[in-house]
DRENPA-3360 file (N, C-alpha, C; in nm, 2 decimals, always signed):
BEGIN
1 = MCNKLLQD = -8.30/+8.14/+13.77/-8.18/+8.16/+13.69/-8.06/+8.09/+13.75 ~ -8.04/+8.12/+13.88/-7.93/+8.06/+13.96/-7.94/+7.91/+13.97 ~ -8.07/+7.86/+13.99/-8.09/+7.71/+14.00/-8.05/+7.65/+13.86 ~ -8.09/+7.71/+13.75/-8.06/+7.65/+13.62/-7.91/+7.65/+13.60 ~ -7.84/+7.76/+13.64/-7.70/+7.76/+13.63/-7.63/+7.65/+13.71 ~ -7.68/+7.63/+13.83/-7.62/+7.53/+13.92/-7.64/+7.39/+13.86 ~ -7.76/+7.37/+13.80/-7.79/+7.24/+13.74/-7.70/+7.22/+13.62 ~ -7.67/+7.33/+13.55/-7.58/+7.31/+13.43/-7.44/+7.28/+13.48;
9 = FETKFGCK = -7.39/+7.34/+13.60/-7.26/+7.31/+13.66/-7.26/+7.16/+13.70 ~ -7.37/+7.11/+13.76/-7.37/+6.97/+13.80/-7.36/+6.88/+13.68 ~ -7.42/+6.91/+13.57/-7.42/+6.82/+13.45/-7.28/+6.82/+13.39 ~ -7.22/+6.94/+13.38/-7.09/+6.95/+13.31/-6.97/+6.91/+13.39 ~ -6.97/+6.95/+13.52/-6.85/+6.94/+13.61/-6.87/+6.83/+13.72 ~ -6.98/+6.76/+13.73/-7.00/+6.66/+13.83/-7.02/+6.71/+13.97 ~ -7.06/+6.83/+13.99/-7.09/+6.89/+14.12/-7.23/+6.86/+14.16 ~ -7.25/+6.82/+14.28/-7.38/+6.79/+14.34/-7.42/+6.89/+14.45;
17 = GSKLRLIP = -7.52/+6.97/+14.43/-7.56/+7.07/+14.52/-7.46/+7.17/+14.54 ~ -7.42/+7.20/+14.66/-7.32/+7.30/+14.69/-7.19/+7.24/+14.73 ~ -7.18/+7.11/+14.71/-7.05/+7.05/+14.75/-6.95/+7.07/+14.64 ~ -6.83/+7.10/+14.68/-6.72/+7.13/+14.59/-6.61/+7.02/+14.61 ~ -6.65/+6.90/+14.55/-6.56/+6.79/+14.56/-6.45/+6.80/+14.45 ~ -6.34/+6.74/+14.47/-6.23/+6.74/+14.38/-6.25/+6.64/+14.27 ~ -6.21/+6.68/+14.15/-6.22/+6.59/+14.03/-6.08/+6.56/+13.98 ~ -6.03/+6.44/+13.98/-5.90/+6.40/+13.94/-5.88/+6.43/+13.79;
25 = TGYGSINC = -5.76/+6.49/+13.76/-5.73/+6.51/+13.62/-5.58/+6.47/+13.60 ~ -5.53/+6.49/+13.48/-5.40/+6.45/+13.45/-5.30/+6.55/+13.51 ~ -5.34/+6.67/+13.55/-5.25/+6.77/+13.60/-5.28/+6.79/+13.75 ~ -5.34/+6.70/+13.81/-5.37/+6.72/+13.95/-5.52/+6.73/+13.97 ~ -5.56/+6.77/+14.09/-5.70/+6.78/+14.12/-5.74/+6.93/+14.13 ~ -5.85/+6.96/+14.06/-5.90/+7.10/+14.06/-6.05/+7.09/+14.10 ~ -6.10/+7.19/+14.17/-6.24/+7.18/+14.22/-6.33/+7.23/+14.11 ~ -6.46/+7.23/+14.14/-6.56/+7.27/+14.04/-6.55/+7.41/+14.00;
33 = IQKFIIYY = -6.53/+7.50/+14.09/-6.53/+7.65/+14.06/-6.41/+7.68/+13.98 ~ -6.29/+7.62/+14.01/-6.18/+7.64/+13.93/-6.20/+7.59/+13.78 ~ -6.26/+7.48/+13.77/-6.28/+7.43/+13.63/-6.38/+7.52/+13.56 ~ -6.48/+7.57/+13.63/-6.57/+7.66/+13.56/-6.51/+7.79/+13.52 ~ -6.41/+7.84/+13.60/-6.34/+7.97/+13.57/-6.26/+7.94/+13.44 ~ -6.19/+7.83/+13.44/-6.11/+7.80/+13.32/-6.19/+7.79/+13.19 ~ -6.31/+7.72/+13.21/-6.40/+7.70/+13.10/-6.45/+7.84/+13.05 ~ -6.49/+7.93/+13.14/-6.54/+8.06/+13.11/-6.43/+8.14/+13.04;
41 = IFLTIAKS = -6.31/+8.14/+13.09/-6.20/+8.21/+13.03/-6.17/+8.16/+12.88 ~ -6.18/+8.03/+12.87/-6.16/+7.97/+12.73/-6.26/+8.02/+12.64 ~ -6.39/+8.02/+12.68/-6.50/+8.06/+12.59/-6.48/+8.21/+12.56 ~ -6.44/+8.29/+12.65/-6.43/+8.43/+12.63/-6.32/+8.46/+12.52 ~ -6.20/+8.39/+12.54/-6.09/+8.41/+12.45/-6.13/+8.36/+12.31 ~ -6.20/+8.24/+12.30/-6.24/+8.19/+12.17/-6.34/+8.28/+12.10 ~ -6.43/+8.34/+12.18/-6.53/+8.43/+12.12/-6.45/+8.56/+12.07 ~ -6.36/+8.61/+12.14/-6.28/+8.72/+12.09/-6.20/+8.69/+11.97;
49 = IMGCIYRF = -6.14/+8.58/+11.96/-6.06/+8.54/+11.84/-6.16/+8.52/+11.72 ~ -6.27/+8.46/+11.74/-6.36/+8.44/+11.63/-6.42/+8.57/+11.59 ~ -6.44/+8.67/+11.68/-6.49/+8.80/+11.64/-6.38/+8.87/+11.56 ~ -6.26/+8.86/+11.60/-6.15/+8.93/+11.52/-6.14/+8.87/+11.38 ~ -6.15/+8.74/+11.37/-6.14/+8.67/+11.24/-6.26/+8.71/+11.15 ~ -6.38/+8.72/+11.21/-6.49/+8.75/+11.13/-6.48/+8.90/+11.08 ~ -6.44/+8.99/+11.17/-6.43/+9.13/+11.12/-6.32/+9.14/+11.01 ~ -6.21/+9.07/+11.03/-6.10/+9.07/+10.93/-6.15/+9.02/+10.79;
57 = MRKNIYRE = -6.22/+8.90/+10.80/-6.26/+8.85/+10.67/-6.37/+8.93/+10.61 ~ -6.46/+8.99/+10.69/-6.57/+9.07/+10.63/-6.51/+9.20/+10.57 ~ -6.41/+9.26/+10.63/-6.35/+9.38/+10.57/-6.28/+9.35/+10.44 ~ -6.20/+9.24/+10.44/-6.13/+9.20/+10.31/-6.22/+9.16/+10.20 ~ -6.32/+9.08/+10.24/-6.42/+9.04/+10.13/-6.49/+9.16/+10.08 ~ -6.54/+9.25/+10.16/-6.61/+9.37/+10.12/-6.52/+9.45/+10.03 ~ -6.39/+9.47/+10.07/-6.30/+9.54/+9.98/-6.27/+9.48/+9.85 ~ -6.26/+9.34/+9.85/-6.24/+9.27/+9.72/-6.36/+9.28/+9.63;
65 = IKLRHPTL = -6.48/+9.27/+9.68/-6.60/+9.28/+9.60/-6.61/+9.42/+9.55 ~ -6.58/+9.52/+9.63/-6.59/+9.66/+9.59/-6.49/+9.69/+9.48 ~ -6.37/+9.63/+9.48/-6.28/+9.66/+9.38/-6.32/+9.59/+9.25 ~ -6.37/+9.47/+9.26/-6.41/+9.39/+9.14/-6.54/+9.44/+9.07 ~ -6.63/+9.48/+9.16/-6.77/+9.53/+9.11/-6.80/+9.66/+9.17 ~ -6.74/+9.77/+9.13/-6.77/+9.90/+9.20/-6.91/+9.95/+9.18 ~ -6.98/+9.90/+9.07/-7.11/+9.95/+9.04/-7.21/+9.90/+9.14 ~ -7.18/+9.79/+9.21/-7.28/+9.74/+9.31/-7.29/+9.83/+9.43;
73 = FLPSLPDT = -7.19/+9.92/+9.45/-7.19/+10.00/+9.57/-7.23/+10.15/+9.53 ~ -7.27/+10.17/+9.41/-7.32/+10.31/+9.37/-7.44/+10.34/+9.45 ~ -7.46/+10.46/+9.50/-7.58/+10.50/+9.57/-7.70/+10.49/+9.48 ~ -7.81/+10.44/+9.53/-7.94/+10.43/+9.45/-8.00/+10.57/+9.44 ~ -8.07/+10.59/+9.33/-8.14/+10.72/+9.31/-8.26/+10.72/+9.40 ~ -8.30/+10.84/+9.45/-8.42/+10.85/+9.52/-8.54/+10.82/+9.44 ~ -8.65/+10.78/+9.50/-8.77/+10.74/+9.43/-8.84/+10.87/+9.38 ~ -8.81/+10.90/+9.25/-8.86/+11.02/+9.19/-8.97/+10.98/+9.08;
81 = GIKNRDTM = -9.01/+10.86/+9.08/-9.10/+10.82/+8.98/-9.04/+10.77/+8.85 ~ -8.91/+10.78/+8.84/-8.84/+10.74/+8.71/-8.83/+10.58/+8.71 ~ -8.90/+10.52/+8.62/-8.90/+10.38/+8.60/-8.80/+10.33/+8.50 ~ -8.79/+10.39/+8.39/-8.70/+10.35/+8.28/-8.58/+10.44/+8.28 ~ -8.47/+10.40/+8.34/-8.35/+10.48/+8.35/-8.25/+10.45/+8.23 ~ -8.29/+10.37/+8.14/-8.20/+10.34/+8.03/-8.22/+10.44/+7.92 ~ -8.18/+10.56/+7.94/-8.20/+10.67/+7.85/-8.09/+10.67/+7.75 ~ -8.10/+10.76/+7.65/-8.01/+10.76/+7.54/-7.87/+10.79/+7.58;
89 = VNKTLKTL = -7.85/+10.89/+7.67/-7.71/+10.93/+7.71/-7.65/+10.81/+7.80 ~ -7.73/+10.76/+7.89/-7.69/+10.65/+7.97/-7.66/+10.52/+7.88 ~ -7.75/+10.50/+7.79/-7.73/+10.38/+7.70/-7.61/+10.39/+7.61 ~ -7.58/+10.51/+7.57/-7.46/+10.54/+7.48/-7.33/+10.50/+7.56 ~ -7.32/+10.56/+7.68/-7.20/+10.53/+7.76/-7.19/+10.39/+7.80 ~ -7.30/+10.32/+7.84/-7.30/+10.18/+7.88/-7.26/+10.09/+7.76 ~ -7.31/+10.12/+7.64/-7.28/+10.04/+7.52/-7.13/+10.05/+7.49 ~ -7.08/+10.18/+7.49/-6.94/+10.20/+7.46/-6.85/+10.13/+7.56;
97 = AFSLSGYL = -6.88/+10.14/+7.69/-6.80/+10.08/+7.80/-6.81/+9.93/+7.79 ~ -6.93/+9.87/+7.76/-6.94/+9.73/+7.75/-6.86/+9.67/+7.63 ~ -6.87/+9.73/+7.52/-6.79/+9.68/+7.40/-6.64/+9.70/+7.42 ~ -6.60/+9.81/+7.48/-6.46/+9.83/+7.51/-6.41/+9.73/+7.61 ~ -6.49/+9.70/+7.71/-6.45/+9.61/+7.82/-6.44/+9.47/+7.76 ~ -6.53/+9.43/+7.67/-6.52/+9.30/+7.61/-6.40/+9.28/+7.53 ~ -6.36/+9.38/+7.45/-6.24/+9.37/+7.37/-6.11/+9.36/+7.46 ~ -6.10/+9.44/+7.57/-5.99/+9.43/+7.66/-5.98/+9.30/+7.74;
105 = QRKFNLQE = -6.10/+9.25/+7.78/-6.10/+9.12/+7.85/-6.05/+9.01/+7.76 ~ -6.09/+9.01/+7.63/-6.04/+8.91/+7.54/-5.89/+8.92/+7.51 ~ -5.84/+9.05/+7.50/-5.70/+9.07/+7.47/-5.61/+9.04/+7.58 ~ -5.65/+9.08/+7.70/-5.56/+9.06/+7.82/-5.60/+8.94/+7.91 ~ -5.70/+8.86/+7.86/-5.75/+8.74/+7.94/-5.79/+8.78/+8.08 ~ -5.88/+8.88/+8.09/-5.93/+8.93/+8.22/-6.07/+8.86/+8.25 ~ -6.10/+8.85/+8.37/-6.22/+8.78/+8.41/-6.33/+8.88/+8.44 ~ -6.30/+8.99/+8.50/-6.41/+9.09/+8.54/-6.41/+9.21/+8.44;
113 = SIALPLPL = -6.51/+9.29/+8.44/-6.52/+9.40/+8.36/-6.41/+9.50/+8.39 ~ -6.35/+9.56/+8.29/-6.24/+9.65/+8.31/-6.27/+9.79/+8.27 ~ -6.38/+9.82/+8.19/-6.42/+9.95/+8.15/-6.57/+9.97/+8.20 ~ -6.59/+10.08/+8.27/-6.72/+10.10/+8.33/-6.75/+10.25/+8.31 ~ -6.88/+10.28/+8.30/-6.92/+10.43/+8.30/-6.93/+10.48/+8.44 ~ -6.81/+10.54/+8.48/-6.80/+10.59/+8.62/-6.74/+10.73/+8.62 ~ -6.77/+10.80/+8.73/-6.71/+10.94/+8.74/-6.56/+10.93/+8.77 ~ -6.49/+11.04/+8.76/-6.35/+11.04/+8.79/-6.31/+11.07/+8.93;
121 = GGTYINIP = -6.41/+11.10/+9.01/-6.39/+11.13/+9.15/-6.52/+11.11/+9.23 ~ -6.51/+11.11/+9.36/-6.63/+11.09/+9.44/-6.59/+11.03/+9.57 ~ -6.69/+11.02/+9.66/-6.66/+10.96/+9.79/-6.72/+10.82/+9.81 ~ -6.79/+10.77/+9.71/-6.86/+10.64/+9.72/-6.79/+10.53/+9.64 ~ -6.68/+10.56/+9.57/-6.61/+10.46/+9.50/-6.46/+10.48/+9.54 ~ -6.38/+10.37/+9.54/-6.24/+10.37/+9.57/-6.17/+10.42/+9.45 ~ -6.09/+10.53/+9.47/-6.01/+10.59/+9.36/-5.87/+10.59/+9.41 ~ -5.77/+10.52/+9.33/-5.79/+10.45/+9.21/-5.85/+10.31/+9.23;
129 = DNKLHVTL = -5.92/+10.26/+9.13/-5.98/+10.12/+9.14/-5.94/+10.03/+9.03 ~ -5.83/+10.07/+8.96/-5.77/+9.98/+8.85/-5.88/+9.95/+8.74 ~ -5.94/+10.05/+8.70/-6.04/+10.04/+8.59/-6.03/+10.15/+8.49 ~ -6.09/+10.13/+8.37/-6.10/+10.23/+8.27/-6.23/+10.30/+8.29 ~ -6.23/+10.43/+8.32/-6.35/+10.51/+8.35/-6.40/+10.58/+8.22 ~ -6.52/+10.56/+8.18/-6.58/+10.63/+8.07/-6.67/+10.73/+8.13 ~ -6.63/+10.86/+8.12/-6.70/+10.97/+8.20/-6.75/+11.08/+8.10 ~ -6.87/+11.12/+8.12/-6.93/+11.23/+8.04/-6.88/+11.36/+8.11;
137 = INIERETA = -6.83/+11.45/+8.03/-6.78/+11.58/+8.08/-6.85/+11.70/+8.02 ~ -6.92/+11.68/+7.90/-6.98/+11.79/+7.84/-7.08/+11.75/+7.74 ~ -7.19/+11.83/+7.72/-7.29/+11.81/+7.61/-7.30/+11.94/+7.53 ~ -7.29/+11.93/+7.40/-7.30/+12.05/+7.32/-7.40/+12.03/+7.21 ~ -7.45/+12.13/+7.15/-7.55/+12.12/+7.04/-7.47/+12.12/+6.91 ~ -7.51/+12.03/+6.82/-7.46/+12.02/+6.69/-7.53/+12.13/+6.60 ~ -7.45/+12.22/+6.55/-7.51/+12.33/+6.47/-7.49/+12.32/+6.32 ~ -7.41/+12.22/+6.28/-7.38/+12.21/+6.14/-7.50/+12.17/+6.06;
145 = AGIAINRQ = -7.59/+12.09/+6.12/-7.70/+12.04/+6.05/-7.82/+12.14/+6.05 ~ -7.81/+12.25/+6.12/-7.91/+12.34/+6.12/-8.03/+12.30/+6.21 ~ -8.15/+12.36/+6.19/-8.27/+12.33/+6.26/-8.37/+12.28/+6.16 ~ -8.41/+12.16/+6.17/-8.51/+12.10/+6.08/-8.65/+12.11/+6.14 ~ -8.75/+12.15/+6.06/-8.89/+12.15/+6.10/-8.94/+12.01/+6.12 ~ -9.00/+11.99/+6.23/-9.05/+11.85/+6.26/-9.19/+11.84/+6.22 ~ -9.21/+11.80/+6.09/-9.35/+11.77/+6.04/-9.35/+11.63/+5.99 ~ -9.47/+11.56/+6.02/-9.48/+11.42/+5.97/-9.63/+11.40/+5.93;
153 = PLGTGRTQ = -9.65/+11.34/+5.81/-9.78/+11.32/+5.76/-9.85/+11.20/+5.84 ~ -9.98/+11.22/+5.86/-10.05/+11.12/+5.94/-10.12/+11.02/+5.85 ~ -10.13/+11.05/+5.72/-10.19/+10.95/+5.62/-10.34/+10.97/+5.61 ~ -10.40/+11.06/+5.68/-10.54/+11.09/+5.68/-10.57/+11.23/+5.63 ~ -10.49/+11.28/+5.55/-10.51/+11.42/+5.50/-10.47/+11.52/+5.60 ~ -10.39/+11.48/+5.70/-10.35/+11.58/+5.80/-10.20/+11.56/+5.83 ~ -10.14/+11.66/+5.89/-10.00/+11.66/+5.92/-9.98/+11.71/+6.06 ~ -9.89/+11.64/+6.13/-9.86/+11.68/+6.27/-9.73/+11.75/+6.28;
161 = KGAPAWLL = -9.73/+11.85/+6.37/-9.61/+11.93/+6.39/-9.56/+11.92/+6.53 ~ -9.43/+11.91/+6.55/-9.37/+11.91/+6.68/-9.25/+12.00/+6.69 ~ -9.19/+12.00/+6.81/-9.07/+12.08/+6.83/-8.96/+12.02/+6.76 ~ -8.86/+12.10/+6.70/-8.75/+12.05/+6.63/-8.66/+11.96/+6.72 ~ -8.61/+11.85/+6.67/-8.53/+11.76/+6.75/-8.39/+11.83/+6.78 ~ -8.34/+11.80/+6.89/-8.20/+11.85/+6.92/-8.10/+11.75/+6.88 ~ -8.00/+11.80/+6.81/-7.88/+11.72/+6.77/-7.77/+11.75/+6.86 ~ -7.72/+11.66/+6.94/-7.62/+11.68/+7.04/-7.50/+11.60/+7.02;
169 = NLYIIISA = -7.39/+11.66/+7.07/-7.26/+11.59/+7.08/-7.22/+11.56/+7.22 ~ -7.17/+11.44/+7.25/-7.13/+11.41/+7.39/-6.97/+11.41/+7.39 ~ -6.92/+11.48/+7.49/-6.78/+11.48/+7.51/-6.75/+11.39/+7.63 ~ -6.66/+11.29/+7.61/-6.63/+11.19/+7.72/-6.48/+11.19/+7.73 ~ -6.44/+11.14/+7.85/-6.30/+11.11/+7.88/-6.29/+10.96/+7.92 ~ -6.20/+10.89/+7.85/-6.17/+10.75/+7.89/-6.03/+10.75/+7.96 ~ -6.03/+10.73/+8.08/-5.91/+10.74/+8.17/-5.88/+10.61/+8.23 ~ -5.75/+10.58/+8.25/-5.70/+10.46/+8.31/-5.67/+10.50/+8.46;
177 = VFQEKQHQ = -5.77/+10.47/+8.55/-5.76/+10.51/+8.69/-5.69/+10.39/+8.76 ~ -5.56/+10.39/+8.76/-5.48/+10.29/+8.83/-5.39/+10.34/+8.94 ~ -5.34/+10.25/+9.02/-5.25/+10.29/+9.13/-5.12/+10.33/+9.06 ~ -5.04/+10.41/+9.14/-4.91/+10.45/+9.09/-4.81/+10.34/+9.05 ~ -4.82/+10.23/+9.13/-4.73/+10.12/+9.11/-4.77/+10.04/+8.99 ~ -4.89/+10.06/+8.93/-4.94/+9.99/+8.82/-4.95/+10.09/+8.70 ~ -4.86/+10.19/+8.69/-4.87/+10.29/+8.59/-4.85/+10.23/+8.45 ~ -4.75/+10.13/+8.44/-4.73/+10.07/+8.31/-4.85/+9.99/+8.26;
185 = ESLDLLSA = -4.92/+9.92/+8.35/-5.03/+9.84/+8.31/-5.14/+9.94/+8.27 ~ -5.16/+10.05/+8.33/-5.26/+10.15/+8.28/-5.23/+10.20/+8.14 ~ -5.10/+10.22/+8.11/-5.07/+10.27/+7.98/-5.09/+10.16/+7.88 ~ -5.07/+10.03/+7.91/-5.10/+9.92/+7.82/-5.25/+9.91/+7.79 ~ -5.33/+9.93/+7.89/-5.48/+9.92/+7.87/-5.52/+10.04/+7.79 ~ -5.47/+10.16/+7.82/-5.51/+10.28/+7.75/-5.47/+10.26/+7.60 ~ -5.35/+10.21/+7.57/-5.31/+10.19/+7.43/-5.40/+10.09/+7.36 ~ -5.44/+9.99/+7.43/-5.53/+9.89/+7.36/-5.67/+9.95/+7.34;
193 = ALVYLQSH = -5.71/+10.04/+7.43/-5.84/+10.11/+7.41/-5.83/+10.20/+7.29 ~ -5.72/+10.27/+7.27/-5.70/+10.36/+7.16/-5.71/+10.28/+7.03 ~ -5.65/+10.16/+7.03/-5.66/+10.07/+6.91/-5.80/+10.03/+6.88 ~ -5.88/+10.00/+6.99/-6.02/+9.96/+6.97/-6.10/+10.08/+6.91 ~ -6.08/+10.20/+6.97/-6.16/+10.31/+6.92/-6.12/+10.35/+6.78 ~ -6.00/+10.33/+6.74/-5.96/+10.36/+6.60/-6.02/+10.26/+6.50 ~ -6.03/+10.14/+6.54/-6.08/+10.03/+6.46/-6.23/+10.02/+6.46 ~ -6.29/+10.08/+6.57/-6.44/+10.08/+6.58/-6.49/+10.22/+6.60;
201 = PVVDITHP = -6.49/+10.30/+6.50/-6.53/+10.45/+6.52/-6.68/+10.47/+6.53 ~ -6.76/+10.37/+6.53/-6.90/+10.39/+6.54/-6.96/+10.31/+6.66 ~ -7.04/+10.38/+6.74/-7.11/+10.31/+6.85/-7.26/+10.29/+6.80 ~ -7.29/+10.16/+6.80/-7.43/+10.12/+6.75/-7.52/+10.10/+6.87 ~ -7.63/+10.18/+6.87/-7.73/+10.18/+6.98/-7.85/+10.11/+6.93 ~ -7.91/+10.03/+7.01/-8.04/+9.96/+6.97/-8.15/+10.02/+7.06 ~ -8.27/+10.02/+7.00/-8.39/+10.06/+7.08/-8.38/+10.20/+7.15 ~ -8.38/+10.31/+7.07/-8.40/+10.32/+6.93/-8.27/+10.29/+6.85;
209 = QASLAIEP = -8.28/+10.26/+6.73/-8.16/+10.23/+6.65/-8.09/+10.36/+6.61 ~ -7.96/+10.36/+6.64/-7.88/+10.48/+6.61/-7.73/+10.43/+6.60 ~ -7.66/+10.50/+6.51/-7.52/+10.48/+6.49/-7.45/+10.61/+6.52 ~ -7.36/+10.62/+6.62/-7.30/+10.74/+6.66/-7.15/+10.73/+6.64 ~ -7.09/+10.83/+6.58/-6.95/+10.83/+6.54/-6.87/+10.88/+6.66 ~ -6.75/+10.83/+6.68/-6.67/+10.87/+6.79/-6.53/+10.90/+6.73 ~ -6.48/+11.02/+6.78/-6.35/+11.07/+6.73/-6.27/+11.14/+6.84 ~ -6.14/+11.14/+6.84/-6.06/+11.20/+6.94/-6.07/+11.36/+6.93;
217 = VNLSFNEL = -6.05/+11.42/+7.04/-6.06/+11.57/+7.05/-5.93/+11.62/+7.11 ~ -5.88/+11.73/+7.06/-5.76/+11.79/+7.11/-5.80/+11.89/+7.22 ~ -5.73/+11.88/+7.33/-5.75/+11.98/+7.44/-5.62/+12.05/+7.48 ~ -5.63/+12.17/+7.51/-5.51/+12.25/+7.55/-5.48/+12.21/+7.69 ~ -5.36/+12.25/+7.73/-5.31/+12.22/+7.87/-5.40/+12.30/+7.97 ~ -5.45/+12.42/+7.93/-5.54/+12.49/+8.02/-5.67/+12.42/+8.04 ~ -5.72/+12.37/+7.93/-5.85/+12.29/+7.94/-5.83/+12.16/+8.02 ~ -5.72/+12.09/+8.00/-5.69/+11.97/+8.08/-5.68/+12.00/+8.22;
225 = SNIWGICG = -5.61/+12.11/+8.25/-5.60/+12.15/+8.40/-5.73/+12.18/+8.46 ~ -5.82/+12.25/+8.39/-5.95/+12.28/+8.44/-6.04/+12.15/+8.46 ~ -6.03/+12.06/+8.37/-6.11/+11.94/+8.38/-6.06/+11.85/+8.50 ~ -5.93/+11.83/+8.51/-5.88/+11.75/+8.62/-5.90/+11.82/+8.75 ~ -5.89/+11.95/+8.75/-5.92/+12.02/+8.87/-6.06/+12.01/+8.92 ~ -6.15/+12.01/+8.83/-6.29/+11.99/+8.87/-6.32/+11.84/+8.92 ~ -6.25/+11.75/+8.86/-6.27/+11.61/+8.89/-6.19/+11.56/+9.01 ~ -6.12/+11.65/+9.08/-6.05/+11.61/+9.20/-5.90/+11.64/+9.21;
233 = GTYYPAIC = -5.84/+11.69/+9.09/-5.71/+11.73/+9.10/-5.60/+11.63/+9.07 ~ -5.64/+11.50/+9.06/-5.54/+11.40/+9.04/-5.55/+11.36/+8.89 ~ -5.44/+11.36/+8.82/-5.43/+11.33/+8.68/-5.41/+11.18/+8.66 ~ -5.48/+11.13/+8.56/-5.46/+10.99/+8.51/-5.45/+10.99/+8.36 ~ -5.38/+10.90/+8.31/-5.36/+10.89/+8.16/-5.50/+10.87/+8.10 ~ -5.53/+10.96/+8.00/-5.67/+10.96/+7.95/-5.67/+11.02/+7.80 ~ -5.78/+11.00/+7.74/-5.81/+11.06/+7.61/-5.95/+11.11/+7.61 ~ -5.96/+11.23/+7.54/-6.09/+11.29/+7.53/-6.15/+11.26/+7.39;
241 = CKIRVLSV = -6.27/+11.22/+7.39/-6.34/+11.19/+7.26/-6.47/+11.26/+7.25 ~ -6.52/+11.27/+7.13/-6.65/+11.33/+7.10/-6.74/+11.22/+7.03 ~ -6.86/+11.21/+7.08/-6.96/+11.12/+7.02/-7.07/+11.20/+6.96 ~ -7.09/+11.18/+6.83/-7.19/+11.26/+6.76/-7.26/+11.17/+6.66 ~ -7.38/+11.19/+6.62/-7.46/+11.30/+6.66/-7.58/+11.23/+6.73 ~ -7.61/+11.27/+6.85/-7.72/+11.21/+6.93/-7.85/+11.29/+6.91 ~ -7.95/+11.23/+6.86/-8.08/+11.30/+6.84/-8.17/+11.28/+6.96 ~ -8.22/+11.40/+7.01/-8.31/+11.40/+7.12/-8.45/+11.45/+7.08;
249 = DGQHISEI = -8.55/+11.37/+7.08/-8.68/+11.41/+7.03/-8.79/+11.34/+7.12 ~ -8.86/+11.42/+7.19/-8.96/+11.37/+7.28/-9.09/+11.33/+7.21 ~ -9.10/+11.34/+7.08/-9.22/+11.31/+7.00/-9.34/+11.38/+7.05 ~ -9.32/+11.50/+7.10/-9.44/+11.58/+7.14/-9.51/+11.65/+7.03 ~ -9.64/+11.63/+7.02/-9.72/+11.69/+6.91/-9.77/+11.82/+6.96 ~ -9.74/+11.93/+6.89/-9.78/+12.06/+6.93/-9.90/+12.11/+6.84 ~ -9.92/+12.05/+6.72/-10.02/+12.10/+6.64/-10.05/+11.99/+6.53 ~ -10.18/+11.98/+6.49/-10.22/+11.90/+6.38/-10.31/+11.98/+6.28;
257 = RSNISERE = -10.26/+11.98/+6.16/-10.33/+12.06/+6.05/-10.38/+11.97/+5.94 ~ -10.49/+12.02/+5.87/-10.53/+11.95/+5.75/-10.46/+11.99/+5.63 ~ -10.43/+11.89/+5.54/-10.35/+11.93/+5.42/-10.44/+12.00/+5.32 ~ -10.39/+12.08/+5.24/-10.46/+12.15/+5.13/-10.46/+12.05/+5.01 ~ -10.58/+12.00/+4.98/-10.60/+11.91/+4.87/-10.62/+11.97/+4.73 ~ -10.68/+12.08/+4.72/-10.70/+12.15/+4.59/-10.71/+12.30/+4.61 ~ -10.69/+12.37/+4.50/-10.70/+12.51/+4.50/-10.84/+12.55/+4.46 ~ -10.89/+12.65/+4.53/-11.02/+12.71/+4.49/-11.00/+12.86/+4.48;
265 = LNI = -11.03/+12.91/+4.36/-11.02/+13.05/+4.33/-11.15/+13.11/+4.30 ~ -11.20/+13.20/+4.39/-11.32/+13.27/+4.37/-11.30/+13.41/+4.32 ~ -11.36/+13.45/+4.21/-11.34/+13.58/+4.15/-11.48/+13.66/+4.16;
% end
């Protein structure tokens, strides 16, 4: 190791063996060891500066990406065997957020998505992140339609019976989660979102095909206080809406019966 280091000194600084001869320079003559010390100090300082620049750039790039694409940093679900996560509730919120974001991007000439299905609080996203959050806050059962018996003919003289489908309403909050100095921008975006919801009162879902109506909901101050208290205690300009009616049917067959084709009376 020492011999290799000495050979490196000889190649770079003109030292032969253990002799420390002087090398003329523009600032006088310095010996081999002095030149090596200066060279080592220069490398150390350069390495420290490059490390600081790297950490600074990495921190700012990470922060910029996290602000522009917060969904990239959402924690992944554990491996529970769930392969298809595009369920009806998730698809409904994603479809609404996607269509709303497209409208706002065209209206305000924005480059990145501005409306996302995100919670109102948490430790894994930056709050505020200058986005419109579409958040699910409640699910209730629709009772106006009653309970329908789930019977379907099989076409072979038999009928299958299943559990009644659930008709559900989704309560969501669309909130402008912006910084305090951008309060006016948040009100502009929320106002544009209200115009879009008023002019597009139906959310069209594909696979399975469904059309869900969306309408505003009135909340009392007590209910608002409870909701924002649960979500972290910080209030943001928002509107509460109800999406109805979402049908949930697992297509589970509980019974198959033969149809009655004729009457037979024995006396």
